[in-house]
C-alpha positions in Angstrom: 19.8 -13.2 18.5 16.2 -12.6 19.2 14.0 -9.5 19.2 10.7 -8.6 20.7 8.1 -9.2 18.0 6.9 -6.1 16.1 3.5 -4.9 17.0 0.8 -4.5 14.4 -0.7 -1.4 16.1 2.7 0.3 15.5 3.3 -1.3 12.1 0.0 0.1 10.8 0.7 3.6 12.0 -1.4 6.2 10.0 0.8 9.1 11.1 1.7 11.2 8.1 5.3 12.2 7.5 6.0 15.9 8.3 2.3 16.8 8.4 -0.1 17.0 11.3 -2.7 14.2 11.4 -6.1 15.2 10.2 -9.4 13.3 10.4 -10.0 11.4 7.2 -13.0 11.6 4.9 -14.8 8.4 3.8 -11.5 7.0 2.7 -9.0 5.5 5.2 -5.6 7.2 5.6 -4.1 4.3 3.6 -6.6 4.7 0.8 -5.6 8.4 0.6 -2.0 7.2 0.3 -3.0 5.1 -2.7 -4.9 7.9 -4.3 -2.1 10.5 -3.7 0.3 8.2 -5.6 -1.9 7.2 -8.5 -3.0 10.8 -9.2 0.6 12.2 -9.0 2.7 13.4 -11.9 5.7 11.1 -11.1 3.3 8.1 -11.3 1.9 9.2 -14.7 5.4 9.7 -16.1 6.0 6.0 -15.6 4.0 5.5 -18.7 7.0 6.6 -20.7 9.7 4.9 -18.8 11.2 1.6 -20.0 10.4 -1.7 -18.2 12.5 -3.9 -20.4 11.7 -3.3 -24.1 11.9 -0.1 -26.1 9.0 2.4 -26.1 6.8 3.0 -27.9 6.4 0.0 -30.3 3.9 -1.8 -32.4 3.4 -4.4 -29.7 1.8 -3.2 -26.5 4.5 -4.3 -24.0 4.8 -3.2 -20.4 6.1 0.1 -19.3 6.8 1.1 -15.7 3.3 2.3 -15.2 1.4 -0.8 -16.3 4.0 -2.9 -14.4 3.3 -0.9 -11.2 -0.4 -1.3 -11.6 -0.1 -5.0 -12.0 2.3 -5.3 -9.1 -0.3 -3.4 -7.0 -3.0 -5.9 -8.1 -0.8 -8.9 -7.2 0.3 -7.3 -4.0 -3.3 -6.8 -2.9 -4.0 -10.5 -3.6 -1.0 -11.7 -1.6 -2.1 -9.5 1.4 -5.6 -10.8 1.2 -4.6 -14.4 1.0 -2.1 -14.1 3.8 -4.4 -12.3 6.2 -7.1 -14.9 5.6 -4.7 -17.6 6.7 -3.2 -15.6 9.6 -6.6 -14.7 11.0 -7.1 -18.3 12.0 -4.4 -17.8 14.7 -4.4 -14.0 14.9 -8.1 -13.0 14.6 -7.3 -9.3 15.4 -5.7 -9.1 11.9 -9.0 -9.7 10.2 -10.2 -6.3 11.4 -7.3 -4.7 9.7 -7.4 -6.7 6.5 -8.6 -3.8 4.4 -5.8 -1.5 5.7 -3.1 -4.2 5.1 -4.3 -4.8 1.6 -4.3 -1.1 0.8 -0.9 -0.4 2.4 0.7 -3.2 0.3 -1.0 -2.0 -2.9 0.0 1.6 -2.3 3.7 0.6 -1.7 3.5 -1.5 -4.9 2.3 1.5 -6.9 5.2 3.6 -5.6 8.0 1.0 -5.8 9.4 2.2 -9.2 8.8 5.9 -8.8 12.5 6.6 -8.3 13.7 4.7 -11.4 15.5 7.0 -13.9 14.9 6.7 -17.7 16.0 3.5 -19.5 15.4 1.1 -16.6 18.3 -0.3 -14.6 20.8 0.9 -17.2 19.9 4.5 -16.1 20.9 3.6 -12.5 24.2 2.2 -13.8 24.9 5.3 -15.9 24.5 7.7 -13.0 26.7 5.5 -10.8 29.3 5.1 -13.5 29.5 8.9 -14.1 30.7 9.4 -10.5 32.5 6.2 -10.0 34.5 5.9 -13.2 33.5 8.9 -15.4 34.0 12.7 -15.4 32.2 13.1 -12.1 34.9 11.1 -10.3 36.9 14.4 -9.8 34.2 15.6 -7.4 34.8 13.0 -4.7 36.7 15.4 -2.5 34.0 18.0 -2.6 31.4 15.9 -0.7 31.3 13.8 2.5 32.1 10.0 2.3 28.4 9.2 3.2 27.3 11.4 0.3 29.8 10.1 -2.2 28.5 6.6 -1.3 25.1 7.6 -2.7 26.5 9.0 -5.9 28.7 6.1 -6.9 25.9 3.6 -6.3 22.8 5.4 -7.3 19.7 3.4 -6.3 16.2 3.8 -7.6 14.7 2.4 -4.4 16.4 5.2 -2.4 15.3 7.8 -5.0 11.7 6.7 -4.6 11.9 7.2 -0.8 13.4 10.7 -1.5 10.7 11.6 -4.0 8.0 10.7 -1.5 9.5 12.5 1.5 11.7 15.3 0.3 10.4 18.9 0.2 11.2 20.1 -3.3 11.3 23.8 -3.9 7.9 25.4 -3.8 6.3 22.2 -2.6 4.9 21.3 0.9 7.0 19.8 3.6 7.0 16.0 3.7 6.7 15.4 -0.1 3.7 13.2 -0.6 3.2 13.1 3.2 2.3 9.5 3.2 1.6 7.5 6.3 4.5 5.9 8.2 3.1 2.4 7.4 3.1 2.9 3.7 6.6 4.5 3.7 8.0 1.7 5.8 6.5 -1.0 3.6 8.3 0.7 0.7 11.7 0.1 2.4 12.9 -3.3 1.0 16.4 -2.4 2.0 16.0 -0.4 5.3 19.5 1.2 5.6 21.6 3.9 4.0 24.2 3.4 1.3 27.1 4.1 3.6 28.5 1.1 5.5 25.9 -1.2 3.9 28.6 -3.8 3.8 28.2 -6.6 1.2 24.5 -5.6 0.6 24.0 -4.7 -3.0 21.1 -2.4 -2.7 19.8 0.2 -0.2 16.8 2.4 0.3 18.0 5.6 2.0 20.2 8.4 0.6 22.2 10.3 3.2 19.9 13.3 2.7 16.9 11.3 3.9 18.4 9.7 7.0 16.2 11.7 9.4 13.1 10.9 7.4 14.0 7.2 7.5 14.6 7.1 11.2 11.4 8.9 11.9 9.4 6.4 9.8 11.0 3.2 11.2 10.8 4.4 14.8 7.1 5.4 14.4 6.4 1.9 13.2 8.3 0.3 16.0 10.8 -1.5 13.7 13.9 -2.8 15.5 17.5 -2.0 14.6 19.3 -5.2 13.7 22.8 -3.8 13.5 24.0 -1.9 16.6 26.9 -0.3 14.8 25.2 0.8 11.6 21.8 2.2 10.7 20.4 -1.2 9.6 16.9 -2.0 10.5 14.6 -5.0 10.2 12.1 -4.9 7.3 8.4 -4.0 7.8 6.6 -7.3 7.4 4.4 -6.0 4.6 7.5 -5.1 2.5 8.0 -8.8 1.9 4.6 -8.9 0.2 5.4 -5.9 -2.0 8.7 -7.5 -3.0 7.1 -10.8 -3.8 4.5 -9.1 -6.0 7.2 -7.3 -7.9 9.2 -10.6 -8.3 6.2 -12.5 -9.6 5.3 -9.8 -12.1 8.6 -9.2 -13.7 9.4 -12.9 -13.9 6.1 -13.8 -15.6 5.2 -10.7 -17.6 8.7 -10.0 -19.1 8.4 -13.4 -20.7 4.9 -12.7 -21.9 6.2 -9.4 -23.5 9.1 -11.2 -25.1 6.7 -13.8 -26.6 4.5 -11.1 -28.1 7.6 -9.5 -29.7 8.7 -12.9 -31.1 11.8 -13.0 -29.0 11.0 -16.2 -27.4 8.9 -19.0 -29.0 5.5 -20.2 -27.9 7.1 -23.6 -27.0 9.6 -22.0 -24.7 7.2 -19.8 -22.8 4.6 -22.6 -22.5 7.3 -25.0 -21.2 8.5 -22.4 -18.6 5.0 -21.6 -17.3 3.8 -25.2 -17.2 7.0 -26.3 -15.4 5.6 -24.9 -12.2 2.8 -27.5 -12.2 3.4 -31.1 -11.3 1.4 -33.7 -13.4 0.6 -35.8 -10.3 -0.1 -33.1 -7.8 -1.8 -30.6 -10.1 -4.1 -32.7 -12.2 -6.9 -30.1 -12.0 -4.7 -27.6 -13.7 -3.8 -30.0 -16.6 -7.5 -30.9 -17.1 -8.5 -27.3 -17.1 -5.7 -26.4 -19.5 -6.9 -29.0 -21.9 -10.4 -27.6 -21.9 -9.2 -24.1 -22.4 -7.0 -25.1 -25.3 -9.9 -26.9 -26.9 -12.0 -23.7 -26.7 -9.2 -21.1 -27.4 -7.0 -21.3 -30.5 -5.4 -17.8 -30.2 -1.8 -18.3 -29.0 -1.6 -15.1 -27.0 -4.9 -15.8 -25.3 -3.6 -19.3 -24.3 -0.4 -17.7 -22.9 -2.5 -15.2 -21.0 -4.4 -18.1 -19.4 -1.2 -19.8 -18.4 0.2 -16.5 -17.1 -2.9 -15.8 -14.9 -2.9 -19.4 -13.5 0.8 -19.2 -12.7 0.5 -15.8 -10.9 -2.4 -17.3 -8.9 -0.2 -20.3 -7.9 2.7 -18.1 -6.9 0.5 -15.8 -4.9 -0.7 -18.8 -2.9 2.9 -20.1 -2.5 4.4 -16.8 -1.1 1.3 -16.4 1.1 2.0 -19.8 2.6 5.6 -18.9 3.1 4.8 -15.7 4.9 2.5 -17.7 7.3 5.1 -20.4 7.8 7.8 -17.9 8.8 5.5 -15.5 10.5 7.2 -15.5 13.8 10.6 -15.0 12.2 9.3 -12.1 10.1 7.7 -10.4 13.1 11.0 -10.7 15.0 12.9 -9.1 12.1 15.0 -12.2 11.7 13.7 -13.5 8.3 16.3 -13.7 5.6 16.1 -13.2 1.9 12.8 -12.8 0.0 9.6 -14.9 0.1 10.3 -16.1 -3.4 13.7 -17.4 -2.3 11.9 -19.8 0.1 9.7 -21.4 -2.6 9.3 -25.2 -2.3 11.9 -27.1 -4.2 9.7 -28.0 -7.2 8.6 -24.4 -7.8 12.1 -23.1 -7.0 13.6 -25.3 -9.7 11.0 -24.1 -12.2 11.7 -20.5 -11.2 15.4 -21.0 -11.8 14.7 -22.4 -15.3 12.6 -19.3 -16.1 15.2 -16.9 -14.8 17.9 -18.6 -16.9 15.8 -18.5 -20.0 15.0 -14.8 -19.4 18.7 -13.9 -19.1 19.6 -16.0 -22.1 16.8 -14.9 -24.4 15.4 -11.6 -23.1 17.9 -9.5 -21.2 20.7 -10.2 -23.6 18.6 -9.6 -26.7 19.9 -6.9 -29.1 16.8 -4.7 -28.7 17.3 -4.7 -24.9 21.0 -4.1 -25.2 20.4 -1.2 -27.6 18.1 0.6 -25.3 20.6 0.2 -22.5 23.4 1.7 -24.7 21.1 4.5 -25.6 20.5 5.2 -21.9 24.3 5.3 -21.2 24.8 7.9 -24.0 21.8 10.0 -23.3 21.9 10.1 -19.5 25.7 10.4 -19.5 25.6 13.4 -21.7 22.9 15.1 -19.7 24.7 14.5 -16.4 27.9 15.9 -17.8 26.3 19.1 -19.1 24.0 19.8 -16.1 26.6 18.9 -13.5 29.0 21.4 -15.0 26.2 24.0 -15.1 25.3 23.8 -11.4 29.0 23.9 -10.4 30.0 26.6 -12.8 26.7 28.6 -13.2 28.2 31.9 -14.4 29.1 31.1 -18.0 26.5 32.1 -20.7 26.0 28.6 -21.9 25.5 27.2 -18.4 23.1 30.0 -17.5 20.9 28.9 -20.4 21.2 25.2 -19.3 20.1 26.1 -15.8 17.0 27.8 -17.1 15.8 24.4 -18.4 15.7 22.9 -14.9 12.2 23.2 -13.4 11.9 25.3 -10.3 11.1 22.4 -8.1 14.5 20.7 -8.7 16.6 23.8 -8.2 18.5 24.5 -5.0 19.7 27.7 -3.4 22.2 25.8 -1.3 26.0 26.2 -1.8 26.5 22.6 -0.7 28.0 20.5 -3.6 26.0 17.4 -2.6 22.7 19.4 -2.8 23.7 20.8 -6.2 24.5 17.4 -7.6 21.3 16.0 -6.1 19.3 18.7 -7.9 20.7 17.5 -11.2 20.0 13.9 -10.4 16.5 14.8 -9.3 15.9 16.5 -12.6 17.3 13.7 -14.8 15.9 10.8 -12.9 12.4 12.2 -13.1 12.6 12.5 -16.9 10.7 10.1 -19.2 12.7 8.2 -21.8 11.2 10.3 -24.6 12.0 13.6 -22.9 15.5 12.6 -22.1 16.2 11.6 -25.7 14.6 14.8 -27.0 16.7 17.0 -24.6 19.8 15.1 -25.6 19.1 15.7 -29.3 18.5 19.4 -28.6 21.8 19.8 -26.7 23.6 18.0 -29.5 21.9 19.9 -32.2 20.4 16.8 -33.7 17.2 17.3 -35.7 
């Protein structure tokens, strides 16, 4: 099956969602996207949302905000490197290099905005509440397409909702970003319902119209005639690769700083990406750096930076290699999944070590368990409140929900979404404090 290649003029559409187009100031439309995200309250709240390790702590490990900033930096580098190569065959892209870099960086900044407190365990808790918990009794009160969202809550879809939904008292279109930036954010361009064997998705039922407007504006083809499954915006592969690179490398660096993995393990993992015969310049440079620098953390920072640079070059080469397939919407899996065999084997080693030593570490498991208890309790309390608002206790609970998250709709799905909007926007610290308050814990 072949498709007409996507067109960059459409893909780089600067039309703003739900707002009339206005002439820009000295900034491009895409630079304004970047600024709108970085100056927003949801972005600032990422500072107190868990990446992997508990917050706060004595060691300065990553939170969702620092992670997003670093992903944006790596994403910009991938875009720069890729366009530099593509311009040899497609010189018209050179004129749009700044726009492409900024779009990728903006999407990278926004990619975790929809994550609830406590990382991925927060997503699992919301899903479990409706799939296996007390929320299961509500299934017959909503449409199947809506229930599909609730039993498989997805932070990626929540980010798209946060950026496009008109919350109470706010302007239409949410952040009113450009179509190009919103489409780049869509790693999984389809709704939850009828997603088949696909694990993740990017669109709640409530944002279907917004999704269709964005993909159609960018000229992105539909790849499943029966369901609302579309091809990915080419730049979304760069955003995804930047995220993959950062969490792979930086989670290990954080674990090393916390003493969870040894210097020998992290050094072995990072160096395994370099071949002694092919990468002699790296080993010579490493020896010089080690002679000058004795601080272990600084040595690991050197290895981390060098490895990120190598992976940036690798994924850029992969994008160029599969450019035609990507532009036709036929490219499968991620850029990282297509690494050369040597680097792919090293990646597998790092992932296995991360699962064994980091993601199963007691400190990580404890924060996940805390998330299940905290978010589960908040969901139970506030869901009951929006569905049974007349009791004295529930009236007081409802007064705690900020105006922007409230709904005047009688629709059950809308009411449940208002609760999820409220809870998913919380920081870890606020969620814990509210849990304590409701439980009467000092």
